[in-house]
C-alpha positions in Angstrom: 41.5 148.7 -383.2 44.0 145.8 -383.0 41.7 143.7 -385.2 41.5 146.4 -387.8 45.2 146.8 -388.0 46.0 143.1 -388.3 43.5 142.7 -391.2 45.3 141.2 -394.2 44.2 144.0 -396.4 46.7 146.4 -394.4 49.6 143.8 -394.3 51.3 145.4 -397.4 51.5 148.5 -395.2 53.0 146.7 -392.2 56.8 145.9 -391.6 56.8 143.3 -388.9 60.6 143.2 -389.2 61.2 146.8 -388.0 62.9 146.9 -384.7 63.0 149.6 -381.9 66.2 151.4 -381.4 66.7 150.6 -377.9 66.9 146.8 -377.7 66.3 146.0 -381.3 62.9 144.2 -380.4 60.3 143.7 -383.0 56.6 143.6 -382.2 56.7 140.0 -381.6 59.3 140.4 -379.0 57.2 142.8 -377.1 54.1 140.7 -377.5 55.9 137.7 -376.0 57.2 140.0 -373.2 53.7 141.1 -372.2 52.2 137.7 -372.9 49.7 139.2 -375.4 48.4 135.7 -376.9 46.0 137.4 -379.3 49.0 139.7 -381.0 51.3 136.8 -380.9 49.1 134.5 -382.7 48.1 137.2 -385.3 51.8 138.2 -386.1 52.8 134.5 -386.0 50.1 133.4 -388.7 51.5 136.1 -391.0 55.2 135.9 -390.4 55.9 132.7 -388.5 59.7 132.9 -389.0 59.7 136.1 -386.8 59.8 133.9 -383.8 63.6 133.4 -384.5 64.7 137.0 -385.3 67.2 138.1 -382.6 67.2 141.5 -380.9 70.4 143.5 -380.1 71.0 141.2 -377.1 70.8 138.1 -379.4 67.4 137.1 -377.9 64.6 135.9 -380.1 60.6 136.2 -379.3 61.0 132.5 -378.7 63.4 133.1 -376.1 61.0 135.6 -374.3 58.0 133.1 -374.8 60.1 130.3 -373.0 60.9 132.5 -370.0 57.4 132.9 -369.1 
């Protein structure tokens, strides 16, 4: 299922910059928190600059990745 969602033909329908309302985390924040390397690589290949987008606490996905 994940591979189907991340196919480039569906990219126009995805908003990888959308954030949750609790902490302001993007999908990349959550992927870094749970150490899902496949998901992290897929998002990073499409939108590499997402690694520095802060959540409401001022923490980027890069911050979460460095914590592990």
